[in-house]
Backbone as a ProteinNet text record, in pm:
[ID]
protein_1_A
[PRIMARY]
MQVIDLKQIFYLINENKDTPLNLNLDEGCTLQTEEPQPLIKVLNYCINYLDQLTEHPVDVGLELRGQEYVITMMALTDHSDLPDFSESNIGDALKIYNAKHERVHETGRYVQIKILFDRSASG
[TERTIARY]
10434.4	10327.7	10449.5	10331.7	10424.2	10310.6	10406.9	10313.1	10326.2	10152.4	10194	10092.2	10235.1	10150.3	10057.3	9901.5	9819.5	9805.7	9916.2	9929.9	10059.1	10120.8	10176.1	10165.6	10044.9	9977.2	9900.9	9833.4	9778	9853.1	10035	10116	10142.7	10118.7	10197.5	10053.1	9924	9861.1	9811.1	9914.5	9864.6	9964.1	10051.8	10129.3	10183.2	10086.9	9987.1	9915.3	9847.6	9706.1	9696.5	9638.6	9591.7	9472.6	9407.9	9275.6	9314	9326.9	9390.3	9267.9	9365.5	9248.5	9378.4	9303.1	9348.3	9388.2	9487.9	9495.7	9541.4	9440.7	9476.6	9437.5	9587.1	9632.5	9668.5	9686.6	9763.9	9864.2	9952.1	10070.6	9979	10100.7	10047.3	9926.4	9841.8	9793.6	9849.1	9898.6	9908.7	9868.1	9890.8	9830.9	9912.9	9905.7	9981	9906.6	9921.3	9841.2	9994	9948.5	10004.2	10023	9918.9	9840.4	9820.9	9903.1	9825.2	9788.1	9738.1	9675.8	9593.8	9485.2	9329.1	9285.4	9295.5	9322.9	9355.3	9462	9461.6	9426.9	9328.4	9225.1	9128.6	9058.7	8998.5	8972.2	9089.8	9128.2	9136.9	9176	9145.6	8999.8	8953.8	8803.2	8751.8	8725.9	8678	8660.2	8834.4	8881.1	8797.7	8813.1	8788.8	8668	8565.6	8410.3	8413.3	8446.2	8424.9	8474	8528.5	8624	8506.9	8414.5	8330.6	8212.2	8182.5	8070	8143	8245.7	8216.9	8366.3	8368.2	8430.4	8552.2	8551	8699.8	8735	8858.7	8973.1	8855	8883.6	8805.2	8932.8	8846.5	8955.1	8904.3	9075.3	9080.7	9143.2	9022.5	9126.9	9186.1	9221.6	9255.6	9283.1	9196.3	9153.4	9235.4	9317.8	9379.1	9273.4	9142.7	9112.4	9134	9059.3	9026.7	9141.1	9018.5	9081.5	9088.9	8993.8	9003	9064.9	9097.4	9169.3	9035.8	8975.4	8924.3	8958.7	8912.4	8953.1	8823.9	8827.4	8703	8713.2	8697.5	8678	8569.8	8542.2	8419.4	8431.2	8334.8	8340.2	8221.5	8230.8	8149.2	8012.7	7904.9	7842.6	7689.7	7595.6	7494.1	7398	7510.1	7408	7315	7231.4	7143.8	7117.7	7099	7158.4	7277	7322.3	7475.1	7440.6	7612	7649.7	7647.2	7620	7603.8	7791.1	7788.8	7881.1	7861.4	8032.1	8012.3	8036.6	7879.7	7899.8	8025.5	7893	7979.6	8116.1	8089.9	8284	8399.2	8361.1	8386.2	8430.3	8320.7	8264.4	8385.9	8367.7	8428.6	8604.2	8661	8785.7	8831.5	8772.5	8820.7	8721.1	8715.8	8717.9	8813.8	8927.3	9065.1	9137.7	9148.1	9182	9015.5	8982.3	8898.3	8834.6	8812.9	8770.3	8597	8517.1	8380.8	8409.6	8255.8	8245.9	8112.8	8075	7964.1	7985.9	7871.9	7850.1	7758.7	7795.7	7686.2	7662	7504.5	7488.1	7384.1	7424.5	7351.7	7276.7	7222.9	7164.4	7192.9	7179.8	7248.6	7411.9	7433.7	7566.4	7693.7	7731.3	7855.5	7746.5	7888.1	7933.8	8066.3	7996.7	8116.2	8068.8	8217.4	8293.3	8385.3	8298.3	8421.9	8463.4	8545.8	8624	8654.5	8603.3	8679.7	8727.5	8877	8964	8965.4	8891.7	8883.9	9029.6	9140.3	9228.8	9223	9098.9	9148.6	9089.8	9025.4	9040.3	9146.3	9225.7	9392.5	9490	9482.8	9653.9	9770.2
8923.6	8841.1	8793.8	8784.8	8724.9	8661.4	8590.8	8440.5	8478.4	8495.5	8551.5	8425.4	8422.5	8309.6	8428.7	8306.5	8355	8332.9	8256.2	8246.5	8337.9	8391.3	8498.3	8601.8	8649.5	8787.7	8772	8695.1	8698.7	8716.7	8625.1	8668.2	8833.8	8944.4	9023.6	9118.3	9067.4	9183.9	9111.5	9017.4	8998.8	9049.1	9101.2	9228	9307.3	9373.1	9546	9570	9523.6	9532.1	9504.6	9557.3	9557.1	9472.8	9428.2	9350.9	9194	9094.8	8985.6	8883.1	8816.7	8742.2	8529.1	8443.6	8294.1	8266.5	8215.7	8182	8038.8	7996.7	7782.4	7851.7	7810.9	7839.6	7738.4	7636.5	7558.1	7583.9	7500.5	7562.8	7531.4	7586.5	7579.6	7651.4	7739.6	7873	8013.7	7919.9	8069.5	8114.7	8245.1	8268.6	8369.9	8312.6	8432.3	8593.6	8670	8821.2	8905.6	9010.2	9082.6	9194.5	9197.3	9320.1	9258.6	9176.8	9202	9302.7	9405.6	9522.4	9522.5	9484.5	9461.8	9366.1	9294.5	9137.7	9195.9	9232.4	9235.6	9360	9460.8	9557.4	9478.9	9412.8	9318.7	9236.4	9145.2	9089.3	9200.7	9290.7	9427.4	9455.2	9501.2	9513.1	9427.1	9248.9	9224.8	9154.9	9194.7	9164.7	9232.2	9414.8	9592.4	9544.4	9481.5	9407.4	9320.6	9279.5	9162	9169.2	9245.8	9329	9359	9410.7	9550.5	9495.3	9337.3	9335.9	9239	9213.1	9091.3	9164	9086.4	9121.4	9028.1	8969.8	8784.6	8779.7	8768.5	8711.2	8691.6	8724.2	8703.3	8590.6	8498.8	8345.8	8309.2	8293	8297.2	8171.2	8130.4	8010.9	8007.5	7959.9	7900.8	7743.8	7718.2	7521.8	7495.4	7506.7	7344.2	7265.2	7307.4	7217	7194.8	7099.7	7003.7	7116.9	7155.6	7287.5	7387.7	7477.1	7614.8	7607.9	7735.4	7766.2	7856	7831.3	7860.8	7999.3	8041.8	8116.7	8189.8	8162.5	8200	8252	8404.2	8460.5	8470.5	8499.4	8429.6	8545.4	8621.2	8647.2	8607.9	8610.6	8522.2	8665.4	8657.1	8722	8827.7	8848.7	8834.1	8931.9	9068.3	9186	9020.6	9152.6	9095.2	9204.6	9327.3	9380.4	9419.2	9400	9423.3	9494.8	9623.7	9692.8	9722.6	9788.7	9751.4	9710.6	9575.1	9548.6	9533.9	9623.2	9612.1	9552	9483.4	9315.6	9335.7	9497.8	9476.5	9493.8	9609.7	9663.6	9526.5	9447.6	9279.2	9223.2	9210.8	9022.5	9145.4	9227.2	9293.1	9277.3	9309.8	9275.7	9184.9	9109.6	8892.7	8907.3	8998.2	8850.1	8890.7	8995.9	8923.1	8815.2	8748.8	8627.2	8464.7	8517.8	8415	8340.4	8500.3	8446.7	8495.3	8392.2	8476.6	8472.6	8541.7	8523.1	8574.6	8513.5	8466	8491.7	8599.8	8623.8	8518.3	8455.2	8394.5	8464.8	8489.2	8541.2	8490.8	8378.1	8308.5	8429.4	8488.1	8542.5	8479.6	8640.2	8607	8487.2	8407.5	8366.1	8387.2	8391.8	8477.3	8503.9	8548.3	8634.2	8570.1	8500.6	8468.4	8471.1	8507.8	8568.5	8470.2	8449.2	8272.8	8406.2	8325.2	8341.5	8215	8230.2	8056.2	8094.1	8072.7	8085.2	7933.7	8001.8	7861.1	7851.3	7759.1	7767	7715.2	7553.3	7568.4	7677.7	7763.9	7907.3	8013	7935.1	7989.9	7975.1	8045.3	7984.6	7899.3
3867.1	3979	4086.5	4163.6	4308	4439.7	4472.7	4571.7	4664.1	4722.4	4815.1	4974.8	5113.7	5194.5	5259.3	5271.6	5343.3	5476.8	5487.2	5703.1	5731.8	5683.5	5613.8	5678	5599.2	5549.3	5667.2	5793.6	5863.2	5983.4	5972.4	6063	6075.3	6022.7	5977.3	6046.4	5964.8	6061.7	6237	6294.7	6377.2	6503.5	6466.2	6478	6451.8	6414.4	6385	6461	6513.5	6529.2	6701.7	6742.7	6917.7	6912.6	6790.9	6819.4	6853.7	7010.6	6955.3	6883.3	6813.4	6738.3	6803.9	6729.6	6803.5	6630.9	6645.9	6483.6	6487.5	6415.1	6326.2	6211.5	6100.1	5996.1	5966.7	5786.7	5777.9	5694.7	5692.7	5599.2	5376.3	5368.9	5190.5	5162.1	5180.9	5138.6	5041.7	4899	4874.3	4786.4	4718.8	4577.5	4497.2	4386.7	4283.2	4219.8	4301.1	4218.6	4182.2	4143	4125.7	4273.3	4250.1	4365.9	4547.8	4633.1	4723.8	4866.3	4778.5	4942.9	4908	4832.4	4828.3	4955.4	4882.9	5032.6	5114.8	5145	5257.1	5342.1	5318.5	5284.7	5354.2	5309	5321.9	5434.1	5440.8	5592.5	5667.9	5731.3	5793.2	5814.5	5731.4	5714.5	5816.9	5788.1	5792.7	6013.9	5955.6	6097.1	6225.7	6132.3	6249.7	6241.6	6157.4	6211.5	6263.2	6307.5	6377.6	6532	6590.8	6637.9	6710.7	6656.2	6727.3	6786.9	6732	6777	6898.6	6929.7	7078	7145.4	7285.4	7351.4	7428.9	7334.1	7274.5	7183	7167.9	7043.4	6944	6809.5	6675.3	6646.2	6613.5	6508.2	6460.4	6368	6275.1	6206.4	6072.9	6083.4	5912.1	5940.5	5693.9	5732.2	5596.3	5608.6	5436.7	5464.5	5313.4	5227.8	5119.6	5113.9	4971.7	4924.7	4793.8	4708.1	4667.7	4525.4	4576.8	4693.2	4777.1	4904.9	4974.2	5079.5	5176.9	5254.1	5305.1	5452.5	5422.9	5577	5665.8	5774.3	5850.5	5905.2	5990.3	6076.1	6164.4	6330.3	6400.2	6489.9	6543.2	6655.5	6745.7	6867.2	6930.3	6988.7	6992.4	6994.2	7046.3	7109	7185.6	7106.4	7001.2	6881.7	6833.9	6802.9	6712.5	6628.6	6685.6	6476.9	6471.7	6350.1	6307.8	6262.8	6203	6151.7	5991.8	5957.2	5781.5	5733	5683.7	5612.8	5423.3	5404.3	5296.7	5190.1	5138	5075.8	4942.5	4852.1	4726.4	4751.1	4824.1	4784.8	4812.6	4957.8	4977.9	4856.7	4783.8	4632.8	4526.1	4509.5	4358.3	4419.5	4543.7	4543.3	4591.4	4614.7	4565.1	4492.3	4366	4267	4199.3	4225.3	4191.6	4198.8	4324.6	4380.2	4330.2	4260.1	4258.4	4393.9	4452.7	4569.2	4558.3	4643.7	4710.1	4861.9	4950.8	5106.1	5119.7	5219.6	5245.6	5437.6	5522.2	5631.4	5668	5789.6	5923.8	5989.1	5996.5	6184.5	6253.3	6340.4	6399.6	6562.9	6523.2	6643.7	6792.9	6907.6	6981.6	7024.9	6952.7	6944.3	6879	6735.8	6644.9	6564.9	6459.6	6326.4	6279.9	6127.4	6075.6	5946.4	5916.2	5814.6	5659.1	5566.4	5499.6	5406.3	5357.9	5180.6	5157.7	5058.5	4984.8	4871.5	4827.1	4690.6	4699.1	4515.5	4436.7	4389.9	4363.7	4341.3	4209.7	4132.5	4006.5	3923.6	3969.6	3876.2	3844.8	3900.3	3899.4	3802.5	3728.9	3651.5	3718.2
[MASK]
+++++++++++++++++++++++++++++++++++++++++++++++++++++++++++++++++++++++++++++++++++++++++++++++++++++++++++++++++++++++++++

């Protein structure tokens, strides 16, 4: 098992991508996992998905709440039709981390992807 710091993962993603990101990240959001790579792939996929919908930087928030961590990724967009989003693949990958996701599309305004990590479910 290794401890991964979600804030540091976003810093690494930001350094290695050409996608402009607005980061607003809380301290102390860590996960114990045997394999961080599926999570990194999910985060990259979500950022790439949102980036194709906007001319603005993608907003990324990481919030420490009572029994959960919440990642919100949002893109301002005027698109009404969205490209396919791999719901089941994302959902399956996040199960390893006691996490779930939801996607919200406010037509003509924004698309948001939220990932919620249930800390009470982890040992």
